[in-house]
N, CA, C and O of each residue as an XYZ file, in Angstrom:
348
protein
N    -120.885     64.915   -188.222
C    -120.250     66.233   -188.303
C    -121.493     67.244   -188.530
O    -121.694     68.105   -187.673
N    -122.271     67.165   -189.585
C    -123.266     67.908   -190.020
C    -124.141     68.189   -188.949
O    -124.500     69.356   -188.791
N    -124.539     67.307   -188.190
C    -125.531     67.384   -187.038
C    -124.897     68.193   -186.048
O    -125.495     69.172   -185.602
N    -123.678     67.874   -185.630
C    -122.851     68.863   -184.719
C    -122.863     70.346   -184.985
O    -122.941     71.188   -184.090
N    -122.771     70.642   -186.412
C    -122.717     71.993   -186.886
C    -124.150     72.599   -186.556
O    -124.322     73.729   -186.101
N    -125.201     71.639   -186.866
C    -126.665     72.394   -186.762
C    -126.998     72.533   -185.380
O    -127.750     73.448   -185.045
N    -126.458     71.613   -184.401
C    -126.731     72.008   -182.908
C    -126.052     73.203   -182.575
O    -126.617     74.035   -181.865
N    -124.867     73.393   -183.018
C    -124.009     74.577   -182.552
C    -124.684     75.828   -183.160
O    -124.782     76.867   -182.507
N    -125.122     75.714   -184.349
C    -125.889     77.032   -184.943
C    -127.165     77.219   -184.225
O    -127.515     78.394   -184.114
N    -127.985     76.268   -183.681
C    -129.152     76.594   -182.962
C    -128.901     76.893   -181.845
O    -129.625     77.739   -181.322
N    -127.903     76.372   -181.153
C    -127.391     76.571   -179.768
C    -127.052     78.187   -179.598
O    -127.522     78.887   -178.701
N    -126.231     78.599   -180.535
C    -125.684     80.037   -180.711
C    -127.024     80.768   -180.787
O    -127.262     81.583   -179.897
N    -127.877     80.577   -181.703
C    -129.096     81.291   -181.785
C    -129.984     81.469   -180.522
O    -130.531     82.536   -180.245
N    -130.085     80.289   -179.750
C    -130.907     80.310   -178.651
C    -130.182     81.097   -177.499
O    -130.839     81.742   -176.682
N    -128.745     81.024   -177.451
C    -128.087     81.661   -176.455
C    -127.971     83.038   -176.627
O    -127.759     83.744   -175.641
N    -128.094     83.585   -177.889
C    -128.065     84.883   -178.256
C    -129.420     85.567   -177.802
O    -129.391     86.681   -177.280
N    -130.667     84.852   -178.019
C    -131.937     85.132   -177.673
C    -132.063     85.230   -175.907
O    -132.822     86.021   -175.346
N    -131.168     84.272   -175.195
C    -131.198     84.275   -173.875
C    -132.210     83.611   -173.273
O    -132.491     83.924   -172.117
N    -132.895     82.641   -173.897
C    -134.056     81.942   -173.216
C    -133.767     80.412   -173.361
O    -133.916     79.891   -174.466
N    -133.335     79.635   -172.228
C    -133.010     78.240   -172.386
C    -134.369     77.413   -172.571
O    -134.318     76.207   -172.813
N    -135.510     78.051   -172.458
C    -136.775     77.300   -172.644
C    -137.371     77.720   -174.077
O    -138.506     77.305   -174.312
N    -136.794     78.426   -174.973
C    -137.403     78.877   -176.210
C    -137.368     77.576   -177.141
O    -136.640     76.601   -176.957
N    -138.195     77.729   -178.065
C    -138.333     76.585   -179.162
C    -137.044     76.222   -179.727
O    -136.754     75.053   -179.981
N    -136.250     77.229   -179.933
C    -134.905     76.891   -180.907
C    -133.939     76.210   -179.870
O    -133.061     75.422   -180.222
N    -134.147     76.541   -178.678
C    -133.141     75.903   -177.606
C    -133.512     74.412   -177.306
O    -132.651     73.540   -177.193
N    -135.113     74.139   -177.165
C    -135.472     72.813   -177.384
C    -135.288     72.095   -178.498
O    -135.345     70.872   -178.369
N    -135.076     72.554   -179.591
C    -134.627     71.947   -180.839
C    -133.301     71.536   -180.727
O    -132.960     70.376   -180.958
N    -132.400     72.571   -180.326
C    -130.995     72.195   -180.196
C    -130.854     70.822   -179.309
O    -130.163     69.863   -179.653
N    -131.614     70.896   -178.133
C    -131.538     69.797   -177.282
C    -131.998     68.369   -177.847
O    -131.478     67.272   -177.642
N    -133.067     68.682   -178.579
C    -133.644     67.499   -179.298
C    -132.572     66.788   -180.226
O    -132.334     65.582   -180.180
N    -131.921     67.750   -181.123
C    -130.877     67.255   -181.736
C    -129.568     66.696   -181.254
O    -128.764     65.973   -181.843
N    -129.543     67.224   -179.991
C    -128.237     66.653   -179.217
C    -128.591     65.356   -178.791
O    -127.760     64.450   -178.863
N    -129.880     65.135   -178.296
C    -130.367     63.723   -177.878
C    -130.124     62.839   -179.128
O    -129.675     61.725   -178.860
N    -130.329     63.109   -180.435
C    -130.286     62.581   -181.623
C    -128.871     62.134   -181.863
O    -128.595     61.060   -182.400
N    -127.947     63.048   -181.421
C    -126.459     62.844   -181.702
C    -126.069     61.937   -180.530
O    -125.221     61.074   -180.754
N    -126.537     62.030   -179.447
C    -126.186     61.121   -178.079
C    -126.607     59.620   -178.695
O    -125.864     58.647   -178.562
N    -127.625     59.574   -179.242
C    -128.404     58.230   -179.526
C    -127.456     57.598   -180.692
O    -127.346     56.372   -180.664
N    -126.824     58.240   -181.618
C    -125.993     57.891   -182.514
C    -124.619     57.279   -182.041
O    -124.011     56.351   -182.573
N    -124.258     58.019   -180.899
C    -123.133     57.680   -180.093
C    -123.004     56.315   -179.232
O    -121.965     55.704   -178.980
N    -124.143     56.038   -178.899
C    -124.351     54.981   -177.904
C    -125.115     53.644   -178.418
O    -125.657     53.516   -179.516
N    -125.053     52.842   -177.559
C    -125.808     51.392   -177.829
C    -127.377     51.844   -177.982
O    -127.883     52.605   -177.157
N    -127.985     51.411   -178.906
C    -129.470     51.582   -179.223
C    -130.277     51.140   -178.089
O    -130.174     49.985   -177.677
N    -131.152     52.067   -177.505
C    -131.955     51.826   -176.369
C    -131.503     52.126   -175.062
O    -132.170     51.888   -174.054
N    -130.092     52.777   -175.064
C    -129.703     53.167   -173.853
C    -129.792     54.538   -173.299
O    -129.432     54.808   -172.153
N    -130.304     55.445   -174.180
C    -130.618     56.903   -173.832
C    -131.694     56.936   -172.539
O    -132.687     56.231   -172.363
N    -131.159     57.975   -171.724
C    -131.961     58.196   -170.761
C    -131.787     59.721   -170.410
O    -130.702     60.288   -170.544
N    -132.925     60.354   -169.951
C    -132.950     61.691   -169.590
C    -131.768     61.988   -168.695
O    -130.954     62.858   -169.004
N    -131.655     61.184   -167.453
C    -130.774     61.384   -166.657
C    -129.283     61.409   -166.994
O    -128.459     62.198   -166.529
N    -129.061     60.435   -167.866
C    -127.715     60.286   -168.451
C    -127.328     61.684   -169.376
O    -126.216     62.209   -169.341
N    -128.451     62.166   -170.190
C    -128.365     63.328   -170.927
C    -127.959     64.615   -170.010
O    -127.077     65.421   -170.306
N    -128.636     64.646   -169.033
C    -128.509     65.809   -168.020
C    -127.050     65.602   -167.392
O    -126.246     66.532   -167.333
N    -126.808     64.484   -166.991
C    -125.391     64.139   -166.358
C    -124.343     64.639   -167.277
O    -123.400     65.315   -166.867
N    -124.505     64.307   -168.530
C    -123.477     64.550   -169.417
C    -123.235     66.283   -169.761
O    -122.195     66.862   -170.075
N    -124.438     66.753   -169.592
C    -124.228     68.207   -169.828
C    -123.836     68.940   -168.326
O    -123.457     70.111   -168.368
N    -123.912     68.370   -167.233
C    -123.521     68.740   -166.027
C    -122.048     68.666   -166.206
O    -121.384     69.571   -165.699
N    -121.367     67.599   -166.935
C    -120.143     67.251   -167.165
C    -119.523     68.106   -167.873
O    -118.348     68.346   -167.595
N    -120.170     68.780   -168.972
C    -119.808     69.814   -169.963
C    -119.305     71.127   -169.065
O    -118.283     71.778   -169.280
N    -120.216     71.339   -168.075
C    -119.908     72.472   -167.135
C    -118.723     72.323   -166.192
O    -118.024     73.278   -165.854
N    -118.554     71.167   -165.819
C    -117.459     70.758   -164.846
C    -116.171     70.552   -165.577
O    -115.110     70.762   -164.989
N    -116.196     70.150   -166.832
C    -114.793     69.771   -167.617
C    -114.459     71.236   -168.454
O    -115.181     71.745   -169.311
N    -113.299     71.697   -168.004
C    -112.961     73.111   -168.840
C    -112.746     72.624   -170.015
O    -113.136     73.535   -170.746
N    -112.295     71.584   -170.840
C    -112.318     71.344   -172.079
C    -113.635     71.502   -172.850
O    -113.708     72.198   -173.862
N    -114.664     70.834   -172.337
C    -116.333     71.065   -172.884
C    -116.513     72.645   -172.623
O    -117.097     73.250   -173.522
N    -116.131     73.315   -171.622
C    -116.787     74.641   -171.431
C    -116.129     75.341   -172.499
O    -116.726     76.215   -173.127
N    -114.790     74.980   -172.782
C    -114.140     76.064   -173.796
C    -114.786     75.781   -175.114
O    -114.870     76.727   -175.897
N    -115.267     74.578   -175.482
C    -115.838     74.241   -176.583
C    -117.138     74.989   -176.852
O    -117.427     75.663   -177.841
N    -117.905     74.711   -175.697
C    -119.374     75.401   -175.966
C    -119.112     76.868   -175.705
O    -119.708     77.612   -176.483
N    -118.334     77.478   -174.759
C    -118.315     78.805   -174.463
C    -117.628     79.660   -175.682
O    -117.618     80.889   -175.626
N    -117.153     79.069   -176.597
C    -116.622     79.734   -177.996
C    -117.752     80.275   -178.601
O    -117.568     81.218   -179.370
N    -119.022     79.825   -178.389
C    -120.190     80.554   -178.841
C    -120.524     81.696   -177.911
O    -121.430     82.474   -178.208
N    -119.878     81.820   -176.876
C    -120.273     83.036   -176.026
C    -120.247     82.598   -174.569
O    -120.835     81.592   -174.171
N    -119.441     83.514   -173.701
C    -119.081     83.265   -172.336
C    -120.450     82.788   -171.775
O    -121.430     83.502   -171.987
N    -120.596     81.569   -171.035
C    -121.777     81.275   -170.313
C    -122.609     80.309   -171.164
O    -123.566     79.725   -170.655
N    -122.286     80.136   -172.385
C    -123.157     79.213   -173.226
C    -123.283     77.641   -172.707
O    -124.286     76.944   -172.862
N    -122.146     77.265   -172.107
C    -122.207     75.895   -171.509
C    -123.311     75.679   -170.646
O    -124.163     74.799   -170.762
N    -123.211     76.729   -169.596
C    -124.215     76.750   -168.412
C    -125.534     76.818   -169.168
O    -126.431     76.040   -168.841
N    -125.732     77.747   -170.217
C    -127.133     78.010   -170.795
C    -127.560     76.650   -171.429
O    -128.732     76.277   -171.386
N    -126.554     75.909   -172.029
C    -126.942     74.622   -172.706
C    -127.487     73.626   -171.599
O    -128.516     72.980   -171.796
N    -126.834     73.539   -170.553
C    -126.987     72.727   -169.270
C    -128.508     73.029   -168.994
O    -129.317     72.102   -169.014
N    -128.887     74.290   -168.744
C    -129.998     74.776   -168.507
C    -131.169     74.451   -169.279
O    -132.267     74.154   -168.808
N    -130.831     74.536   -170.626
C    -131.779     74.064   -171.722
C    -132.063     72.637   -171.532
O    -133.229     72.244   -171.499
N    -130.970     71.761   -171.392
C    -131.374     70.339   -171.366
C    -132.155     70.029   -170.105
O    -132.997     69.131   -170.096
N    -131.831     70.899   -168.850
C    -132.633     70.614   -167.795
C    -134.166     70.878   -168.144
O    -135.081     70.187   -167.696
N    -134.299     71.751   -168.830
C    -135.980     72.075   -169.406
C    -136.379     71.146   -170.220
O    -137.548     70.759   -170.192
N    -135.365     70.582   -171.171
C    -135.864     69.571   -172.228
C    -136.109     68.305   -171.493
O    -137.087     67.655   -171.862
N    -135.416     67.857   -170.549
C    -135.586     66.505   -169.935
C    -136.548     66.508   -168.835
O    -137.018     65.478   -168.352
N    -136.844     67.766   -168.429
C    -137.786     67.985   -167.146
C    -138.788     67.182   -166.854
O    -139.480     67.394   -165.859
């Protein structure tokens, strides 16, 4: 739960700044990767799966509502940041 709070805090800061390639956005993405690795079997993380997950966030209204509570469009911003992160 603490990691999730940190991710959301950083994501909100990055979103407010408006740059999905910023250092703070990349830090949020890095921590999101760490969060994913905690949720999955060790050694199963892939960049493709990470990006696909965030594409799902945009496609699924439940996830969109969760991330867009930080600001309208934040879910798409996060997906774009992940695209840059896994680039």
